[in-house]
C-alpha positions as CSV (number, residue, x, y, z in Angstrom):
1,X,16.7,-24.8,-17.3
2,X,13.8,-22.5,-16.3
3,X,12.1,-22.6,-19.7
4,X,12.3,-26.4,-19.7
5,X,10.7,-26.6,-16.2
6,X,8.0,-24.2,-17.4
7,X,7.1,-26.5,-20.4
8,X,7.1,-29.6,-18.2
9,X,4.8,-28.0,-15.7
10,X,2.6,-26.7,-18.5
11,X,2.4,-30.1,-20.2
12,X,1.5,-31.9,-16.9
13,X,-1.3,-29.4,-16.1
14,X,-2.6,-29.6,-19.7
15,X,-2.6,-33.4,-19.6
16,X,-4.4,-33.5,-16.3
17,X,-7.1,-31.1,-17.5
18,X,-7.5,-32.9,-20.8
19,X,-7.9,-36.3,-19.1
20,X,-10.6,-34.9,-16.8
21,X,-12.6,-34.2,-20.0
22,X,-11.5,-37.1,-22.2
23,X,-12.3,-40.0,-19.9
24,X,-16.0,-39.3,-19.6
25,X,-16.3,-38.7,-23.3
26,X,-14.7,-42.1,-24.2
27,X,-16.9,-44.1,-21.9
28,X,-19.9,-46.0,-23.4
29,X,-23.0,-46.8,-21.5
30,X,-22.3,-50.3,-20.2
31,X,-24.6,-53.1,-21.3
32,X,-27.0,-50.9,-23.4
33,X,-26.6,-51.8,-27.1
34,X,-25.0,-55.3,-26.7
35,X,-27.6,-56.4,-24.2
36,X,-30.5,-55.3,-26.5
37,X,-29.0,-57.1,-29.4
38,X,-28.7,-60.3,-27.4
39,X,-32.4,-60.1,-26.3
40,X,-33.6,-59.8,-29.9
41,X,-31.7,-63.0,-30.9
42,X,-33.2,-64.9,-27.9
43,X,-36.7,-63.8,-28.8
44,X,-36.2,-64.9,-32.5
45,X,-35.0,-68.3,-31.3
46,X,-38.1,-68.6,-29.1
47,X,-40.4,-67.8,-32.1
48,X,-38.8,-70.5,-34.1
49,X,-39.0,-73.0,-31.2
50,X,-42.8,-72.3,-30.8
51,X,-43.3,-72.8,-34.5
52,X,-41.5,-76.1,-34.4
53,X,-43.4,-77.2,-31.4
54,X,-46.7,-76.3,-33.1
55,X,-45.7,-78.2,-36.2
56,X,-44.9,-81.3,-34.2
57,X,-48.1,-81.0,-32.3
58,X,-46.4,-80.6,-28.9
59,X,-48.6,-77.6,-28.2
60,X,-52.0,-76.6,-29.5
61,X,-52.4,-74.0,-32.2
62,X,-54.2,-71.5,-29.9
63,X,-51.4,-71.8,-27.3
64,X,-48.8,-71.5,-30.0
65,X,-50.5,-68.3,-31.3
66,X,-50.7,-66.7,-27.8
67,X,-47.0,-67.6,-27.3
68,X,-46.0,-66.0,-30.6
69,X,-48.0,-62.8,-29.8
70,X,-46.2,-62.5,-26.4
71,X,-42.8,-63.2,-27.9
72,X,-43.4,-60.8,-30.8
73,X,-44.4,-58.1,-28.3
74,X,-41.2,-58.6,-26.4
75,X,-39.2,-58.6,-29.6
76,X,-40.7,-55.3,-30.8
77,X,-39.9,-53.7,-27.4
78,X,-36.3,-55.0,-27.5
79,X,-35.9,-53.7,-31.1
80,X,-37.3,-50.3,-30.0
81,X,-34.9,-50.1,-27.1
82,X,-32.1,-51.0,-29.5
83,X,-33.0,-48.2,-31.9
84,X,-33.0,-45.7,-29.0
85,X,-29.6,-46.9,-27.9
86,X,-28.3,-46.6,-31.5
87,X,-29.7,-43.0,-31.6
88,X,-27.9,-42.3,-28.4
89,X,-24.9,-43.9,-29.9
90,X,-25.1,-41.4,-32.7
91,X,-23.9,-39.0,-30.0
92,X,-20.5,-40.5,-30.9
93,X,-20.3,-37.7,-33.4
94,X,-20.7,-35.3,-30.5
95,X,-18.1,-37.2,-28.5
96,X,-15.7,-37.1,-31.4
97,X,-16.2,-33.3,-31.7
98,X,-15.6,-33.0,-28.0
99,X,-12.5,-35.2,-28.2
100,X,-11.2,-33.1,-31.1
101,X,-11.9,-29.9,-29.1
102,X,-10.1,-31.1,-26.0
103,X,-7.1,-32.0,-28.1
104,X,-7.2,-28.9,-30.3
105,X,-7.5,-26.3,-27.5
106,X,-4.1,-27.0,-25.9
107,X,-2.4,-27.4,-29.2
108,X,-3.7,-24.0,-30.5
109,X,-3.1,-22.2,-27.2
110,X,0.5,-23.5,-27.0
111,X,1.1,-22.5,-30.6
112,X,-0.2,-19.0,-29.9
113,X,1.8,-18.6,-26.7
114,X,4.9,-19.8,-28.6
115,X,4.2,-17.2,-31.3
116,X,3.2,-14.1,-29.2
117,X,4.3,-15.0,-25.7
118,X,7.7,-15.2,-24.1
119,X,8.2,-18.8,-22.9
120,X,11.9,-18.4,-22.6
121,X,11.8,-15.3,-20.4
122,X,12.2,-16.0,-16.6
123,X,10.5,-14.2,-13.8
124,X,11.5,-10.5,-13.8
125,X,13.2,-9.5,-10.5
126,X,13.9,-5.9,-9.5
127,X,17.2,-5.8,-11.3
128,X,15.5,-6.6,-14.7
129,X,12.6,-4.2,-13.9
130,X,15.1,-1.4,-13.2
131,X,16.6,-2.0,-16.7
132,X,13.3,-1.2,-18.4
133,X,12.4,2.1,-20.0
134,X,12.0,4.7,-17.2
135,X,8.7,5.8,-18.6
136,X,7.3,2.3,-17.9
137,X,8.6,2.2,-14.3
138,X,6.9,3.0,-11.0
139,X,8.2,5.7,-8.7
140,X,9.6,3.0,-6.3
141,X,11.4,1.3,-9.2
142,X,12.8,4.7,-10.3
143,X,14.1,5.4,-6.8
144,X,15.6,1.9,-6.6
145,X,17.3,2.4,-9.9
146,X,18.7,5.8,-8.8
147,X,19.9,4.2,-5.5
148,X,21.6,1.4,-7.4
149,X,23.3,3.9,-9.7
150,X,24.5,5.9,-6.7
151,X,25.7,2.8,-4.9
152,X,27.9,2.1,-7.9
153,X,28.7,5.8,-8.5
154,X,28.8,7.4,-5.1
155,X,30.5,10.6,-6.4
156,X,27.7,11.5,-8.8
157,X,26.7,14.8,-7.3
158,X,23.9,15.3,-9.9
159,X,22.4,12.0,-8.9
160,X,22.3,13.0,-5.2
161,X,20.7,16.4,-6.2
162,X,18.0,14.6,-8.1
163,X,17.3,12.0,-5.4
164,X,17.2,14.6,-2.5
165,X,13.9,16.2,-3.6
166,X,12.4,12.8,-4.4
167,X,13.1,11.6,-0.9
168,X,11.5,14.8,0.5
169,X,8.3,14.1,-1.5
170,X,8.4,10.5,-0.1
171,X,8.8,12.0,3.4
172,X,12.1,10.2,3.8
173,X,13.6,13.2,5.4
174,X,16.7,11.6,6.9
175,X,17.5,10.1,3.5
176,X,17.0,13.5,1.9
177,X,19.5,15.1,4.4
178,X,22.0,12.4,3.6
179,X,21.5,13.0,-0.2
180,X,22.1,16.7,0.2
181,X,25.2,16.2,2.4
182,X,26.7,14.0,-0.3
183,X,25.9,16.5,-3.0
184,X,27.6,19.2,-0.9
185,X,30.6,17.0,-0.2
186,X,31.1,16.2,-3.9
187,X,30.0,19.4,-5.7
188,X,30.6,21.9,-2.9
189,X,28.4,24.3,-0.9
190,X,25.9,26.5,-2.5
191,X,22.9,28.5,-1.3
192,X,20.4,26.1,-2.8
193,X,22.1,22.9,-1.5
194,X,22.6,24.3,2.0
195,X,19.0,25.5,2.1
196,X,17.7,22.1,1.0
197,X,19.9,20.4,3.6
198,X,18.5,22.6,6.3
199,X,14.9,22.0,5.3
200,X,15.5,18.2,5.3
201,X,17.1,18.3,8.8
202,X,14.2,20.4,10.2
203,X,11.6,18.1,8.6
204,X,13.4,15.0,10.1
205,X,13.1,16.8,13.5
206,X,9.3,17.1,13.1
207,X,9.5,20.7,11.8
208,X,11.7,22.0,14.5
209,X,14.6,24.2,13.3
210,X,17.5,22.5,15.2
211,X,21.0,23.8,15.6
212,X,22.2,21.8,12.6
213,X,19.3,23.1,10.4
214,X,20.0,26.7,11.5
215,X,23.7,26.3,10.6
216,X,22.8,25.0,7.1
217,X,20.5,28.0,6.6
218,X,23.2,30.4,7.8
219,X,25.7,28.9,5.4
220,X,23.1,29.3,2.6
221,X,22.6,33.0,3.4
222,X,26.3,33.5,3.4
223,X,26.3,32.4,-0.2
224,X,23.0,34.3,-1.1
225,X,21.6,36.7,1.5
226,X,18.2,36.7,-0.2
227,X,17.8,32.9,-0.4
228,X,14.0,32.8,0.5
229,X,13.7,29.3,2.0
230,X,16.6,29.9,4.4
231,X,15.3,33.3,5.5
232,X,11.8,32.0,6.0
233,X,12.8,29.0,8.1
234,X,15.3,30.9,10.2
235,X,12.5,33.3,11.2
236,X,10.4,30.2,11.9
237,X,13.1,29.0,14.2
238,X,13.0,32.4,16.1
239,X,9.2,32.0,16.5
240,X,9.7,28.4,17.8
241,X,12.1,29.9,20.5
242,X,9.4,32.3,21.6
243,X,11.1,35.3,19.9
244,X,7.9,36.4,18.1
245,X,8.8,40.0,17.7
246,X,12.2,39.1,16.1
247,X,10.5,36.5,13.9
248,X,7.9,39.0,12.7
249,X,10.6,41.6,12.0
250,X,12.7,39.0,10.0
251,X,9.7,38.0,7.9
252,X,8.9,41.7,7.3
253,X,12.4,42.3,6.1
254,X,12.2,39.2,3.9
255,X,8.9,40.5,2.4
256,X,10.5,43.8,1.4
257,X,13.2,42.0,-0.5
258,X,10.9,39.6,-2.4
259,X,10.2,40.1,-6.1
260,X,6.6,41.1,-6.9
261,X,5.8,37.7,-8.5
262,X,7.5,35.6,-5.8
263,X,5.5,32.7,-4.5
264,X,6.8,33.4,-1.0
265,X,4.5,36.4,-0.5
266,X,1.5,34.4,0.8
267,X,3.4,32.2,3.3
268,X,5.3,35.2,4.6
269,X,2.1,37.3,5.1
270,X,0.5,34.4,6.9
271,X,3.5,33.9,9.2
272,X,3.6,37.7,10.0
273,X,-0.2,37.7,10.8
274,X,0.2,34.6,13.1
275,X,3.2,36.1,14.9
276,X,1.3,39.4,15.6
277,X,-1.7,37.5,16.8
278,X,0.3,35.6,19.3
279,X,2.1,38.8,20.4
280,X,-1.3,40.5,21.1
281,X,-2.9,37.4,22.8
282,X,-2.6,37.0,26.6
283,X,0.4,34.9,27.4
284,X,0.1,32.0,29.8
285,X,3.0,32.3,32.2
286,X,4.5,29.8,34.5
287,X,6.2,30.5,37.9
288,X,8.9,33.3,37.8
289,X,12.0,33.7,39.9
290,X,10.1,35.3,42.8
291,X,7.7,32.4,42.8
292,X,10.5,29.9,43.0
293,X,12.2,31.8,45.9
294,X,8.9,32.0,47.8
295,X,8.3,28.3,47.2
296,X,11.6,27.4,48.8
297,X,10.5,29.0,52.1
298,X,7.3,27.1,52.3
299,X,6.6,23.7,53.8
300,X,6.5,20.8,51.4
301,X,2.7,20.6,51.5
302,X,2.3,24.4,50.9
303,X,4.9,24.3,48.1
304,X,3.1,21.4,46.4
305,X,-0.2,23.2,46.7
306,X,1.3,26.4,45.2
307,X,2.9,24.5,42.3
308,X,-0.3,22.7,41.5
309,X,-2.3,25.9,41.7
310,X,0.1,27.6,39.2
311,X,-0.2,24.6,36.8
312,X,-3.9,24.7,37.1
313,X,-3.9,28.4,36.3
314,X,-1.7,27.7,33.3
315,X,-4.0,25.0,32.1
316,X,-7.0,27.3,32.4
317,X,-5.3,30.1,30.4
318,X,-4.4,27.7,27.6
319,X,-8.1,26.7,27.3
320,X,-8.8,30.4,26.6
321,X,-5.7,30.8,24.3
322,X,-4.9,27.4,22.8
323,X,-2.5,29.0,20.2
324,X,0.3,29.4,22.7
325,X,3.0,26.9,21.8
326,X,5.3,27.8,24.7
327,X,2.4,27.6,27.2
328,X,1.6,24.1,26.1
329,X,5.3,23.1,26.4
330,X,5.4,24.4,30.0
331,X,2.2,22.7,30.9
332,X,3.3,19.3,29.5
333,X,6.7,19.6,31.3
334,X,5.0,20.6,34.5
335,X,2.7,17.6,34.5
336,X,5.7,15.3,33.8
337,X,7.6,16.9,36.7
338,X,4.6,16.4,39.0
339,X,4.4,12.7,37.9
340,X,1.0,13.2,36.3
341,X,1.5,11.3,33.1
342,X,-2.1,11.0,32.2
343,X,-2.6,14.8,32.6
344,X,0.5,15.3,30.4
345,X,-1.0,13.1,27.7
346,X,-4.3,14.9,27.9
347,X,-2.6,18.3,27.6
348,X,-0.7,17.1,24.6
349,X,-3.9,15.8,23.0
350,X,-5.6,19.2,23.6
351,X,-2.6,21.0,22.1
352,X,-2.5,18.9,19.0
353,X,-6.3,19.5,18.6
354,X,-5.9,23.2,18.9
355,X,-2.7,23.9,17.0
356,X,-2.0,23.6,13.3
357,X,1.0,23.0,11.0
358,X,4.4,23.8,12.4
359,X,3.1,24.6,15.8
360,X,1.6,21.2,16.2
361,X,4.8,19.5,15.0
362,X,6.8,21.7,17.5
363,X,4.7,20.7,20.5
364,X,4.6,17.1,19.4
365,X,8.4,16.9,19.1
366,X,8.9,18.7,22.5
367,X,6.5,16.2,24.2
368,X,8.3,13.2,22.5
369,X,11.6,14.3,24.1
370,X,9.9,14.1,27.5
371,X,8.4,10.7,26.6
372,X,4.9,11.9,26.2
373,X,2.8,10.6,23.4
374,X,-0.9,10.5,22.6
375,X,-2.2,6.9,22.7
376,X,-3.3,5.6,19.3
């Protein structure tokens, strides 16, 4: 049905295009050659009439001569116009060539398309594209093909293991976590699968090592105590909780266990250096227990003034040390509690501008839980 519709549409379009060219080619210039031929006959009759009148003596010879000269002039002009029209009419050869071309082009093109084209092939939806050679498919088509396969074969553990890393590269972190959960459900727990699951869970949480991610890493280390990704990200979780000394020690222990050619040496060295820098930097502190107790004995006005003074001091310290993740979290939370939403947004914007990598993601995720987001 589809090929027939295609040929009908193609024929209609070809006919319309051909007529647009054929009609002007088949038209003749109206009244050109027939009118010239009629004038010549008239002038010849007039010459004969003048000659008869002169022979009968109806007009004088001089008058007859003048009349014949004038008629002859007109006759020559009409004959000249007729020759020009005939020459123009020789363009009929050109018209014939044009007509032949207009008719030949669609015939040749249709013949070629029938020979080398695929007139019987309908439009190719996703299902057909997925059936093509994988080397000819795009990444989206390959993912769709894998998803279709797993929808039909949900217990294919190898398929889920292949799709999990692809989802991670596509930043589809929640889908990656689902893929690794399915792989673990079908093929069982392993250090690599649990580590990949924990990484996907943390990535879906904006880089924060959540309780679920921590549990996956711990299961991985129970299978393989030296699994590097789990050790590294568990230490990152300690740093996110403010346990910088413990995090630095965990990274140091990990470094000692790494092989000499391990690619983890560089990220571990960088993480240790950052943790030590934060430990040595002045820490922006908020109100402690004594401050809270003293605030309870103050009048509401004095208490509000003290709180705002502490928040202002914290804000000032963060300007001097913008690398303090916990300080930014306390400052943003303080502004939210005080009802200063614009100041909370401004603090978040400054934190995101001053922090990098996981630190930025950690503050952003923390602020999002409090409903604070940077505009735009």
